[in-house]
C-alpha positions, 0 to 999 in steps of 0.5 A: 499499500503506497500512501502519499505523505503531505510534504514527501516526494514520490520517492519518500523523501522530504521536499526541502528548499534552501532558505535564508536560515537554512533548510525549510520544509515545504508542504503541499497546499491544503485542499481548497474549500468549496467556493461558496465557503470562501466568504461573504454573506448570503441574501437571506443573511443580509435581510435578516440583519437589515430587518433586525436593524430596522425594527431597532430604529423603529422602537428607539426613534420614538422614544428619542423624539418624545424625550427631545421635547421634554428636554426643550420644555425643560430648557424652557422652564429653566430659562423661565425660572432663571429670568425671574431670579435675574430679575430679583437680583437686578432690583437688589443691585440697582436699589429700585423696584424692577418688574418681571413682565408676562405678555400673554397676547404677545407671548414673551416674558422677561424684564429686560429684553423680552423672550418668546414663550413657546406655542406649546406653553401656557402661563397662568397666575391669578393675582398679578398686577396688570400694567394699563398701558402695555397690557402686561402682567407684572411681578414686581421686585423690591430693592430688599428682595421681596415682591408683589405678585403671585406664583405662576403655573406653566403648562405644557401642551395641557398635559404637564403643569409645573408650579412656579413657587415665588417665596414673597419674603425672601424672593426664592424661586422654586419649581415643583411638577403638579400631578 
């Protein structure tokens, strides 16, 4: 029985070549695999991967979109309360009463430069003073930091409502979500 051994010639000697570091054994190349197993993906595999990716995007995208709206709402609330705080500090620094203005018809608020109120936001208060000339509702901060005015409610899309508490003696501003 004459079996061929890989790396041996017909006469049974090892195939050798002279290399840089001495003799190197050379073995014949292994049997090539079937052409289909050389690599790549089948059409079915690609379709399954694309289906998984599209389902993941379909589930994640709406959540990211709704969170984006809440981030914008929080940014507005932060700017709104910061403007109230700046109004109080401005009154204390300049030593005269300063008014925080709220104009519902023009949809602006502020004390120096009016800032816009987004379309999805409603601001409510019951006992604010109204300036007859401009129609603005006012929260007046005194030089000692106290105020004349009332708390505010800020509603987003008629769904989420926040209560803005302004301490009448100290003028501190706090925020609480109403359930």
